[in-house]
C-alpha positions in Angstrom: 0.0 0.0 0.1 1.2 3.5 -0.9 0.2 6.6 1.0 -0.5 9.9 -0.6 -1.0 13.4 0.9 -3.5 15.6 -0.8 -3.5 19.3 0.0 -5.7 22.3 -0.3 -3.9 24.1 -3.2 -2.5 27.2 -1.4 0.4 28.7 -3.2 2.1 30.1 -0.1 1.8 26.9 1.7 3.7 24.6 -0.8 6.0 23.8 2.2 3.2 21.4 3.3 4.4 19.1 0.5 8.0 19.2 1.8 6.6 18.2 5.1 4.7 15.2 3.6 8.0 14.1 1.9 9.7 14.3 5.2 7.1 12.3 7.0 7.5 9.4 4.5 4.5 9.9 2.1 4.9 8.4 -1.3 2.9 11.1 -3.3 1.5 14.6 -3.1 -1.8 15.3 -4.9 -2.5 19.0 -5.7 -6.1 19.7 -6.7 -7.2 21.7 -9.7 -10.3 23.9 -8.6 -10.0 27.4 -9.9 -12.8 29.0 -8.0 -11.8 27.8 -4.5 -8.0 27.3 -4.4 -4.7 28.6 -5.9 -3.5 27.4 -9.3 -2.3 23.8 -9.0 0.6 23.9 -11.5 2.1 26.8 -9.8 2.0 25.0 -6.4 3.4 21.9 -8.2 6.3 23.8 -9.6 7.2 25.2 -6.2 7.0 21.7 -4.6 9.1 20.0 -7.5 11.9 22.5 -6.9 12.0 22.0 -3.3 11.6 18.1 -3.0 13.7 15.3 -4.2 11.7 11.9 -3.6 8.0 12.4 -3.3 5.8 11.8 -6.4 4.0 14.8 -7.5 0.7 15.3 -9.5 -2.7 16.8 -9.9 -5.4 15.8 -7.7 -7.2 16.0 -10.1 -6.8 18.1 -13.3 -10.2 19.2 -14.7 -11.2 18.6 -18.3 -13.8 21.4 -18.5 -11.6 24.2 -17.6 -8.5 23.9 -19.7 -7.9 22.6 -23.3 -6.2 19.3 -23.6 -3.0 20.7 -25.0 -2.8 23.1 -22.2 -3.1 20.4 -19.6 -0.6 18.1 -21.3 1.8 21.1 -21.6 1.4 22.2 -18.0 2.2 18.7 -16.4 5.0 18.2 -18.9 6.5 21.4 -17.7 6.3 20.1 -14.1 8.1 17.0 -15.3 11.0 19.1 -16.5 11.5 20.1 -12.9 11.0 16.6 -11.4 11.6 14.1 -14.1 10.2 10.7 -13.6 8.3 11.5 -10.4 5.2 13.3 -11.9 1.7 11.9 -12.5 -1.4 13.4 -14.1 -4.6 12.5 -12.4 -7.6 13.8 -14.2 -11.4 14.0 -14.0 -14.5 15.5 -15.5 -14.8 18.2 -12.9 -17.4 17.6 -10.2 -16.5 20.7 -8.0 -14.6 22.8 -10.4 -17.5 22.8 -12.8 -20.4 22.7 -10.3 -19.1 25.6 -8.3 -19.7 27.8 -11.4 -23.1 26.3 -11.9 -22.2 23.9 -14.9 -22.3 20.1 -15.1 -19.1 18.1 -15.5 -18.2 17.2 -19.2 -19.9 14.2 -20.8 -18.3 10.8 -21.3 -17.5 11.2 -25.0 -15.8 14.5 -24.6 -13.9 13.0 -21.6 -12.6 10.1 -23.6 -11.4 12.4 -26.5 -9.7 14.7 -24.0 -7.8 11.6 -22.4 -6.8 10.3 -26.0 -5.3 13.7 -27.0 -3.5 14.2 -23.6 -2.2 10.7 -23.7 -0.8 11.2 -27.1 0.8 14.3 -26.5 2.5 13.0 -23.3 4.0 10.2 -25.3 5.6 12.9 -27.6 3.3 11.8 -30.5 1.4 13.9 -33.1 -2.4 13.8 -32.6 -5.5 14.9 -34.4 -7.2 17.7 -32.2 -10.6 19.3 -32.7 -11.4 22.7 -31.4 -14.4 24.9 -32.4 -15.4 22.2 -35.0 -12.0 22.2 -36.8 -9.6 19.4 -36.6 -5.8 19.7 -37.0 -2.7 17.7 -36.4 -0.8 19.0 -33.6 2.5 18.0 -31.6 4.8 19.7 -29.1 7.5 21.7 -31.0 11.0 22.5 -29.6 11.0 19.3 -27.5 14.7 18.9 -27.8 15.3 22.4 -26.2 14.0 21.3 -22.9 10.9 23.5 -22.4 8.9 20.4 -21.3 9.8 16.8 -20.5 8.0 13.9 -22.4 10.8 11.6 -22.3 10.2 10.6 -18.8 6.8 8.8 -18.5 4.0 10.8 -17.0 1.4 8.2 -15.9 -2.4 9.2 -16.2 -4.7 8.3 -13.3 -8.3 8.8 -14.3 -10.8 9.9 -11.6 -13.6 7.4 -12.0 -16.5 6.2 -10.0 -19.3 5.8 -12.6 -19.4 3.0 -15.3 -18.5 5.3 -18.3 -15.6 7.0 -16.5 -14.4 3.6 -15.4 -14.4 2.4 -18.9 -12.5 5.4 -20.0 -9.9 4.8 -17.2 -9.4 1.3 -18.7 -9.1 2.6 -22.2 -6.7 5.5 -21.6 -5.5 5.4 -18.1 -2.4 4.1 -16.3 -4.5 4.1 -13.2 -7.6 5.2 -11.5 -8.5 7.3 -8.4 -11.9 6.9 -6.8 -13.8 9.5 -4.8 -13.9 7.9 -1.4 -13.1 4.4 -0.2 -15.1 1.6 -1.8 -16.1 -1.7 -0.2 -14.4 -4.8 -1.4 -17.2 -5.8 -3.8 -17.3 -2.4 -5.3 -13.4 -2.3 -5.9 -13.7 -5.6 -7.6 -16.7 -4.4 -9.7 -14.8 -1.2 -10.7 -11.7 -3.3 -11.8 -14.1 -5.4 -14.0 -15.6 -2.1 -15.7 -11.9 -1.0 -16.4 -11.0 -4.3 -18.0 -14.1 -3.9 -20.2 -13.0 -0.4 -21.2 -9.4 -1.7 -21.9 -10.8 -4.6 -24.1 -12.9 -2.3 -26.1 -9.8 -0.5 -27.5 -7.9 -3.8 -27.9 -5.9 -3.2 -24.7 -5.3 -5.3 -21.7 -5.2 -3.7 -18.4 -1.6 -3.8 -17.3 -0.5 -5.7 -14.2 0.9 -2.4 -12.7 -2.3 -0.4 -13.3 -2.5 1.8 -10.3 -5.5 2.0 -8.0 -6.0 4.8 -5.6 -8.6 6.3 -3.4 -9.2 9.8 -2.2 -10.1 9.6 1.4 -9.5 11.2 4.9 -8.4 10.0 8.3 -8.7 10.8 12.0 -6.6 8.6 14.4 -8.6 8.2 17.5 -7.1 8.4 20.9 -7.9 5.6 23.4 -11.5 5.8 24.4 -12.2 8.8 22.1 -15.6 9.0 20.4 -16.9 10.3 17.1 -18.7 13.1 19.1 -15.4 14.6 19.9 -14.9 18.1 18.9 -11.5 17.2 17.6 -12.8 14.5 15.5 -15.4 16.8 14.0 -12.7 19.4 13.3 -10.5 16.9 11.4 -13.1 15.1 9.3 -16.0 17.5 9.1 -15.0 19.3 6.0 -14.7 16.0 4.1 -17.9 14.6 5.4 -19.8 17.9 4.4 -18.2 17.5 0.9 -19.9 14.2 0.6 -23.2 15.8 1.3 -22.4 18.5 -1.3 -21.6 15.7 -3.8 -24.9 13.8 -3.0 -26.8 17.1 -3.4 -25.4 17.7 -6.9 -26.1 14.2 -7.8 -29.7 14.5 -6.7 -30.1 17.7 -8.5 -28.8 16.2 -11.7 -30.9 13.0 -11.6 -34.0 14.2 -9.7 -33.9 11.2 -7.5 -32.1 10.2 -4.2 -32.3 6.5 -4.1 -28.6 6.2 -4.0 -28.5 7.6 -0.6 -27.6 4.9 2.0 -30.6 4.0 4.3 -28.4 4.3 7.3 -27.9 8.1 6.8 -31.3 8.9 5.4 -32.1 11.1 8.4 -29.0 13.2 8.1 -29.6 13.5 4.3 -33.0 14.8 4.8 -31.8 17.3 7.4 -29.2 18.5 4.9 -32.0 18.9 2.3 -33.8 21.2 4.8 -30.6 23.1 5.4 -30.2 23.7 1.7 -33.7 25.0 1.4 -33.0 27.6 4.1 -30.2 29.1 2.1 -31.0 32.7 1.3 -30.4 32.4 -2.5 -32.7 31.4 -5.4 -32.0 28.0 -6.6 -30.1 29.3 -9.7 -27.6 30.8 -7.4 -27.2 28.0 -4.8 -24.0 26.8 -6.4 -22.4 29.8 -5.0 -23.0 28.5 -1.5 -23.1 24.7 -1.8 -19.5 24.3 -2.2 -18.4 27.0 0.3 -15.8 25.4 2.7 -15.5 22.4 0.3 -12.7 20.1 1.6 -11.1 23.1 3.3 -13.0 23.9 6.4 -16.4 23.1 8.0 -19.0 25.9 8.0 -20.5 26.4 11.4 -24.1 25.7 10.1 -23.1 22.4 8.7 -21.4 21.4 12.0 -24.7 20.3 13.4 -25.1 17.8 10.7 -21.9 16.0 11.7 -23.5 13.1 13.8 -21.6 10.1 14.9 -23.7 8.1 12.6 -22.9 10.2 9.5 -19.2 10.2 10.4 -19.2 6.4 10.9 -20.8 5.8 7.4 -18.7 8.4 5.6 -16.0 5.9 4.4 -13.1 7.6 6.0 -10.2 6.0 7.9 -11.4 6.9 11.3 -10.6 4.8 14.3 -7.8 3.7 16.7 -4.5 2.7 14.8 -5.1 -1.1 14.9 -8.6 -0.5 13.3 -7.3 1.7 10.6 -4.6 -0.8 9.8 -7.1 -3.7 9.6 -9.3 -1.5 7.2 -6.2 -0.8 5.1 -5.2 -4.5 4.8 -8.7 -5.4 3.7 -8.6 -2.6 1.0 -5.3 -3.7 -0.2 -6.5 -7.4 -0.5 -9.3 -6.2 -2.6 -6.9 -4.4 -5.1 -6.4 -0.9 -3.8 -2.8 0.2 -4.1 -2.9 3.7 -2.6 -4.9 5.8 -0.2 -4.5 9.6 -0.4 -5.7 11.7 2.5 -7.2 15.2 2.1 -7.4 17.0 5.5 -8.9 20.4 6.3 -6.4 23.1 5.8 -6.0 24.3 9.5 -5.4 20.7 10.7 -3.4 19.3 7.7 0.1 19.0 9.3 -1.3 17.4 12.5 -3.4 14.8 10.6 -0.5 14.0 8.3 1.7 13.7 11.3 -0.6 11.4 13.2 -1.3 9.0 10.2 2.4 8.8 9.6 3.4 8.0 13.1 0.6 5.7 14.1 -0.4 4.0 10.8 2.3 4.3 8.2 5.1 3.5 10.5 3.3 0.3 11.6 1.8 -0.8 8.3 
């Protein structure tokens, strides 16, 4: 099992990635979300210059906000600073698009984007379509060192739904899921990715990387989920799960996907949203406030022990977390990457490294 540190993308706190490297984390993931954080490639450049071992990449790059050649060029520029330890994780843009009131890109556009980026990062010439016109493109001046496509940049596709999973199998070197999945779902996701690979006459490689975005709180002996410290350290991610569910509910018009175990908390959240003093067409400006960064005071009351328990995070005393990790690894997961709230990031990374990673 590998361990990743995902950070709130803050340009003047790039030192957090150096701290993660010193703690022994294998990778640092820097999110690309233009309306809530700093620019991910600027942060990656600073981190690349000041680290020597930790793998660096996006967590995740967003298809809907940058053209495919721009994304390929940006990550290849980072690869020039940290050759051979750079990856590109990429997704359709849940938060980055919805925080502007738009839906993530559709599956066909996502697949085409991945095809273009993959070809360019291999140093190839590819057909690229923009504004209805198609032209062949390739990176020029590669021999002058403006970018690095000589050292491989693996592509990790953010995927939970069936179409994205098949795209990951077709064009990805790995996959990152939003949240931990139970064993049966991990196995089902791998089957979908194998289907996607087969459709383009590809076999999913043995070293195909599987990662999960999650969060953690190492409990002290006897500490309960009602602890203020626990809520402080996991609340922003638990709330982000509610934000995600709400957007899915708005998109589909149904909420049958909500687990029965947290139905009460879900209905309480719906009432909370209805009380927001904004018309529905402007709620996107409020739904993602604090997203994965801090917990809003008005959302704190929703953080029940029951909701936290069913949130999918790595929450428990060290032995319990290690047991959970071993089950995930046995099912095929190869990396967990933790995204803590900004104010507690160093402490959470420290606790997990000391009490879990050192014993795993």
